VEXDREN-2710 file (C-alpha; in Angstrom, 1 decimal):
% VEXDREN-2710
k/r/px/py/pz
1/UNK/34.6/-125.3/95.4
2/UNK/33.2/-128.9/95.9
3/UNK/33.7/-129.7/92.4
4/UNK/37.2/-128.6/92.5
5/UNK/37.8/-130.5/95.7
6/UNK/36.6/-133.5/93.8
7/UNK/39.0/-133.0/90.9
8/UNK/42.1/-132.1/93.0
9/UNK/41.4/-135.3/95.1
10/UNK/41.4/-137.6/91.7
11/UNK/44.5/-135.7/90.6
12/UNK/46.6/-136.3/93.6
13/UNK/45.2/-139.9/93.9
14/UNK/46.7/-140.4/90.6
15/UNK/49.9/-138.8/91.4
16/UNK/50.2/-140.7/94.6
17/UNK/50.1/-143.8/92.4
18/UNK/52.7/-142.6/90.0
19/UNK/55.1/-141.5/92.6
20/UNK/54.4/-143.2/95.9
21/UNK/55.4/-141.2/99.0
22/UNK/56.0/-137.8/97.1
23/UNK/52.7/-136.5/97.7
24/UNK/51.4/-135.3/101.2
25/UNK/48.2/-136.9/102.3
26/UNK/46.8/-133.2/102.9
27/UNK/47.8/-132.1/99.2
28/UNK/44.1/-131.5/98.4
29/UNK/43.2/-129.8/101.5
30/UNK/46.2/-127.4/101.1
31/UNK/45.8/-126.8/97.3
32/UNK/42.1/-126.2/97.8
33/UNK/42.8/-123.5/100.7
34/UNK/45.3/-121.8/98.6
35/UNK/42.7/-121.5/95.7
36/UNK/40.0/-120.4/97.9
37/UNK/42.5/-117.7/99.4
38/UNK/43.3/-116.4/96.0
39/UNK/40.0/-116.7/94.3
40/UNK/37.1/-116.8/97.1
41/UNK/38.3/-114.1/99.4
42/UNK/34.9/-113.4/100.5
43/UNK/34.1/-117.1/101.3
44/UNK/31.2/-117.6/98.9
45/UNK/32.1/-121.3/98.3
46/UNK/32.6/-120.2/94.5
47/UNK/35.7/-120.4/92.5
48/UNK/36.0/-120.1/88.8
49/UNK/37.0/-123.2/87.3
50/UNK/39.3/-121.6/84.6
51/UNK/40.8/-119.2/87.5
52/UNK/41.7/-122.5/89.3
53/UNK/43.0/-124.2/86.3
54/UNK/45.2/-121.1/85.5
55/UNK/46.7/-121.3/89.1
56/UNK/47.3/-125.1/88.6
57/UNK/49.0/-124.5/85.3
58/UNK/51.1/-121.8/86.7
59/UNK/52.0/-123.8/89.6
60/UNK/52.7/-126.9/87.9
61/UNK/56.2/-128.4/87.1
62/UNK/55.6/-128.4/83.4
63/UNK/58.0/-126.5/81.0
64/UNK/57.1/-122.6/80.5
65/UNK/56.1/-123.2/76.7
66/UNK/53.8/-126.1/78.1
67/UNK/52.2/-123.8/80.6
68/UNK/52.1/-121.0/78.0
69/UNK/50.1/-123.2/75.6
70/UNK/47.9/-124.4/78.2
71/UNK/46.9/-120.8/79.3
72/UNK/46.1/-120.3/75.7
73/UNK/43.9/-123.2/75.1
74/UNK/41.8/-122.3/78.4
75/UNK/41.4/-118.5/77.5
76/UNK/41.2/-118.4/73.8
77/UNK/37.9/-118.2/72.2
78/UNK/37.0/-120.3/69.0
79/UNK/37.0/-118.4/65.7
80/UNK/36.3/-120.7/63.0
81/UNK/39.3/-123.1/62.4
82/UNK/41.5/-121.2/64.8
83/UNK/41.4/-120.2/68.4
84/UNK/42.2/-116.6/69.3
85/UNK/42.9/-114.5/72.6
86/UNK/41.0/-111.4/72.8
87/UNK/41.9/-108.3/75.0
88/UNK/39.2/-109.2/77.5
89/UNK/40.3/-112.9/77.7
90/UNK/43.9/-111.7/78.3
91/UNK/42.8/-109.3/80.9
92/UNK/40.8/-112.3/82.7
93/UNK/44.1/-114.5/82.4
94/UNK/46.6/-111.8/83.7
95/UNK/43.9/-111.1/86.5
96/UNK/43.7/-114.6/87.5
97/UNK/47.4/-115.2/87.4
98/UNK/48.3/-112.1/89.3
99/UNK/46.3/-113.7/92.3
100/UNK/49.2/-116.0/92.9
101/UNK/51.9/-113.1/93.6
102/UNK/49.1/-111.3/95.5
103/UNK/48.6/-114.0/98.0
104/UNK/52.0/-113.3/99.3
105/UNK/51.7/-109.6/99.0
106/UNK/53.3/-109.1/95.6
107/UNK/50.5/-108.0/93.5
108/UNK/50.5/-105.4/90.8
109/UNK/48.0/-102.9/90.1
110/UNK/45.1/-102.9/87.2
111/UNK/47.2/-100.5/85.2
112/UNK/50.0/-103.0/85.1
113/UNK/47.6/-105.5/83.6
114/UNK/46.3/-102.7/81.0
115/UNK/49.8/-101.8/80.1
116/UNK/50.5/-105.7/79.6
117/UNK/47.6/-106.0/77.2
118/UNK/48.6/-102.9/75.4
119/UNK/52.1/-104.4/74.9
120/UNK/50.7/-107.7/73.6
121/UNK/48.4/-106.0/71.3
122/UNK/50.9/-103.5/70.0
123/UNK/50.7/-103.4/66.4
124/UNK/48.0/-105.7/66.1
125/UNK/45.0/-104.1/64.0
126/UNK/42.6/-107.2/64.9
127/UNK/40.5/-107.6/68.2
128/UNK/42.3/-111.0/68.9
129/UNK/45.6/-112.6/68.4
130/UNK/46.8/-116.2/67.4
131/UNK/48.7/-118.5/69.5
132/UNK/52.0/-117.8/68.1
133/UNK/51.8/-113.9/68.9
134/UNK/50.7/-114.7/72.4
135/UNK/53.4/-117.2/72.8
136/UNK/56.0/-114.8/71.2
137/UNK/54.7/-112.1/73.6
138/UNK/54.9/-114.4/76.8
139/UNK/58.6/-115.4/75.7
140/UNK/59.5/-111.6/75.9
141/UNK/58.8/-112.0/79.6
142/UNK/56.5/-109.1/80.3
143/UNK/56.7/-107.5/83.6
144/UNK/53.3/-108.5/84.8
145/UNK/54.5/-112.1/84.5
146/UNK/58.1/-112.0/85.4
147/UNK/57.6/-113.9/88.4
148/UNK/56.4/-116.9/86.3
149/UNK/59.8/-117.6/84.4
150/UNK/61.9/-116.7/87.6
151/UNK/60.1/-119.4/89.6
152/UNK/60.7/-121.7/86.7
153/UNK/64.2/-121.1/86.7
154/UNK/64.6/-121.4/90.3
155/UNK/62.9/-124.7/90.4
156/UNK/64.9/-126.0/87.3
157/UNK/68.2/-125.1/89.1
158/UNK/67.1/-126.8/92.2
159/UNK/68.0/-130.1/90.7
160/UNK/71.5/-128.9/89.2
161/UNK/74.4/-130.5/90.8
162/UNK/78.1/-129.4/89.9
163/UNK/81.1/-131.6/90.2
164/UNK/83.3/-128.6/91.1
165/UNK/84.7/-128.1/94.6
166/UNK/84.9/-124.4/96.0
167/UNK/87.2/-123.1/98.5
END
């Protein structure tokens, strides 16, 4: 938790310099409290860095494709010249990401995660998949992660303004 706190402090300091007045002075505290609520419910003082990174990526303002690629980079395992996502790595990613809706009482069961893994690896003979297969599966908006593109669309539409008048 201390290491993550230090990283968040540096992150928000950098953002404050780039966008003065747009970052709450308590952003580090709020973010750390959220991460602890999601990944350290028993109060051990330990949060997996990869879990915290997954949450920060998911909650970032980046495009969906950039987020999906970042998930792959954090959870893939090296295999010679390429990196691959294994079933276990995908299970870890989905379990980590499901802590985000769970914090507001919208979690899915473990069977939901297993169904998603099965759908991702449908028709795959190998024990792992390449990035393009992973991205293609995410673009199909699997039910277990439907909240992520939905939240993205909502955030994108917040900035839309139309020059039409309604009666």
